[in-house]
C-alpha positions as CSV (number, residue, x, y, z in Angstrom):
1,M,29.9,27.6,3.9
2,K,30.2,25.2,1.4
3,R,26.7,23.1,0.6
4,R,27.0,19.3,1.1
5,A,25.0,16.7,-0.1
6,G,25.8,13.4,1.4
7,V,24.0,10.4,-0.6
8,D,23.4,6.7,0.4
9,E,21.3,4.2,-0.3
10,A,19.2,1.0,0.9
11,G,18.8,-2.4,-0.3
12,R,21.6,-3.7,-2.3
13,G,21.4,-7.0,-1.3
14,P,18.4,-7.8,-0.8
15,L,16.1,-10.5,-3.7
16,A,13.3,-8.1,-4.3
17,G,11.9,-4.6,-4.2
18,P,14.4,-1.4,-5.7
19,V,17.1,0.4,-4.3
20,V,16.5,3.5,-3.0
21,V,19.2,6.0,-2.8
22,A,18.4,9.4,-1.1
23,A,20.3,13.0,-0.8
24,V,20.6,14.9,1.8
25,I,21.9,18.6,2.1
26,L,21.5,19.2,6.1
27,D,21.1,22.7,7.3
28,P,23.9,24.1,9.6
29,A,22.1,26.2,11.5
30,R,19.5,23.1,12.3
31,P,21.6,20.5,13.5
32,I,20.3,17.2,13.7
33,A,21.7,15.4,17.2
34,G,22.1,11.1,17.0
35,L,22.5,10.8,13.1
36,A,24.2,7.8,12.6
37,D,24.7,4.5,10.2
38,S,20.6,3.8,9.9
39,K,22.1,-0.3,10.6
40,Q,23.5,0.9,13.5
41,L,20.0,2.3,15.0
42,R,16.5,1.3,16.2
43,E,13.6,1.4,14.7
44,A,11.8,3.9,16.5
45,Q,14.7,6.2,15.8
46,R,15.6,6.1,12.6
47,L,11.7,7.2,12.4
48,A,11.8,9.7,14.7
49,L,15.4,10.8,12.4
50,D,13.6,10.1,9.7
51,G,11.5,13.5,10.7
52,E,13.6,15.4,11.7
53,I,15.7,15.5,8.8
54,R,12.4,15.6,5.9
55,A,11.5,18.2,8.5
56,R,15.1,20.3,9.1
57,A,17.4,19.7,5.7
58,L,17.4,22.4,3.5
59,A,17.1,19.8,0.3
60,F,16.3,15.8,0.3
61,C,15.6,13.4,-2.3
62,V,14.9,9.9,-2.4
63,I,15.0,8.0,-5.3
64,E,13.9,4.2,-6.1
65,V,15.4,1.9,-8.6
66,D,13.5,-1.3,-9.3
67,A,14.2,-4.9,-9.7
68,A,13.8,-4.6,-13.5
69,T,16.3,-1.6,-13.6
70,I,18.3,-3.7,-11.2
71,D,18.0,-6.7,-13.4
72,R,19.2,-4.8,-16.4
73,L,22.2,-2.7,-15.4
74,N,23.6,-4.4,-12.1
75,I,23.0,-3.7,-8.9
76,L,25.8,-1.4,-8.5
77,Q,25.2,0.4,-12.0
78,A,21.5,0.8,-11.0
79,T,22.5,2.3,-7.3
80,L,25.0,4.5,-9.0
81,L,22.3,5.5,-11.4
82,G,20.3,6.6,-8.0
83,M,22.9,8.2,-6.6
84,R,23.5,11.1,-9.5
85,D,19.1,10.7,-10.0
86,A,18.8,11.5,-5.8
87,L,21.6,14.7,-6.3
88,R,19.9,16.1,-9.6
89,G,17.0,16.1,-8.1
90,L,17.7,18.3,-4.7
91,A,15.8,21.5,-4.8
92,A,19.1,23.0,-4.3
93,T,22.2,22.3,-6.4
94,P,25.3,21.5,-3.9
95,D,28.9,22.7,-4.1
96,E,29.9,19.0,-3.4
97,A,28.7,15.9,-2.9
98,L,29.8,13.3,0.0
99,I,29.0,9.7,-1.3
100,D,29.2,6.4,0.5
101,G,31.7,3.7,-0.9
102,N,34.6,3.2,-3.4
103,K,32.8,4.7,-7.0
104,L,31.0,7.6,-7.6
105,P,28.5,8.2,-10.5
106,R,29.3,10.0,-14.1
107,D,27.4,12.9,-15.0
108,L,26.8,14.5,-11.6
109,P,25.6,18.4,-11.2
110,C,28.7,18.9,-8.7
111,P,32.4,18.1,-7.7
112,A,32.3,14.7,-5.5
113,R,33.9,12.5,-3.8
114,A,33.6,9.0,-2.5
115,I,34.2,8.0,1.0
116,V,34.5,4.6,2.8
117,D,31.4,4.0,5.7
118,G,30.8,7.4,5.1
119,D,27.4,7.1,6.7
120,A,29.0,6.0,9.7
121,L,31.4,9.2,9.8
122,I,29.6,12.2,7.6
123,A,25.8,13.4,9.3
124,E,24.9,13.9,5.8
125,I,25.5,10.4,4.5
126,S,24.2,9.2,7.5
127,A,20.5,11.1,6.7
128,A,20.7,9.8,3.5
129,S,21.0,6.2,4.4
130,I,18.7,6.9,7.0
131,L,16.1,8.5,4.5
132,A,17.2,5.6,2.0
133,K,16.2,2.4,4.8
134,V,13.4,4.3,6.4
135,H,11.3,4.4,2.7
136,R,12.9,1.2,1.8
137,D,11.0,-0.3,4.7
138,R,7.8,1.0,4.6
139,L,7.8,0.1,0.1
140,L,8.2,-3.5,1.7
141,V,5.4,-3.5,4.4
142,E,3.7,-2.8,1.6
143,L,4.8,-5.3,-1.1
144,D,3.7,-7.6,1.8
145,A,0.3,-6.7,1.5
146,V,0.5,-7.4,-2.3
147,H,2.3,-10.3,-2.7
148,P,1.6,-12.1,0.5
149,G,3.4,-14.9,1.6
150,Y,7.0,-14.2,1.3
151,G,7.3,-12.3,5.0
152,F,9.0,-9.2,2.8
153,A,7.5,-7.2,6.2
154,A,9.8,-8.9,8.2
155,H,12.6,-9.1,6.4
156,K,12.9,-6.9,3.5
157,G,13.5,-9.1,1.0
158,Y,16.9,-9.9,2.2
159,P,17.9,-13.6,1.7
160,T,17.0,-14.7,5.3
161,A,15.5,-18.6,5.4
162,E,12.3,-18.0,5.6
163,H,12.5,-16.0,2.4
164,L,14.6,-19.0,0.7
165,A,11.7,-21.4,2.0
166,A,8.9,-19.3,0.2
167,L,11.2,-18.3,-3.0
168,E,11.6,-22.0,-2.7
169,R,7.6,-22.8,-2.1
170,L,5.7,-19.7,-4.5
171,G,8.5,-18.8,-6.5
172,P,9.1,-15.9,-7.8
173,C,6.8,-12.9,-8.0
174,P,7.0,-10.1,-10.0
175,A,9.1,-7.6,-7.8
176,H,11.8,-10.0,-7.4
177,R,14.9,-9.6,-9.0
178,R,15.7,-12.0,-11.5
179,S,19.2,-11.9,-11.8
180,F,20.0,-12.5,-8.2
181,A,21.2,-16.2,-7.8
182,P,18.8,-17.4,-5.4
183,V,15.6,-16.1,-8.0
184,K,17.5,-17.3,-11.1
185,R,17.8,-20.4,-10.3
186,L,13.9,-20.9,-10.2
187,I,12.6,-18.8,-13.1
188,A,10.5,-21.4,-15.3
189,P,12.2,-20.4,-19.1
190,G,10.4,-17.6,-20.6
191,L,8.2,-16.5,-17.1
192,F,8.2,-12.1,-16.8
193,A,9.7,-12.4,-20.5
């Protein structure tokens, strides 16, 4: 049987924090019920499934690509880099990678296919989506403690009205993505340089 790795990310749209990418090889002998696109699951469901995936998967790898790298490369290239690194970080080399989206990273350790809406269609991609989302959400709760006042624990860095108001009031913190327009317009010349 072919060993398939699913790959997905969480956090392309936020103004702060890393983009997180996960790669997962599921064990066909230990199926996991309830896998779905992480955005369609309640937080409690994601947390329960995260534990099951980590316990039952043949291999998984979670990669963080920080805001500075996102600013240097752009969000698409940073995400593709994370996808490549997550696949390379697996303890077992897959026979094939199934990657959510319509673009493939370069220099992968195996053949790959891009699958639009794969997180809703392919169990391995759903599993990767869940690991990435749970990991990123935990990071943003931690970031909220380091940079209070922005509300990271609530909005996870997305450009909500609360977040945009905090940005106006406090200015950007080091975790913000300087290349994203709402942040970029608030940065004084030379700040964080």
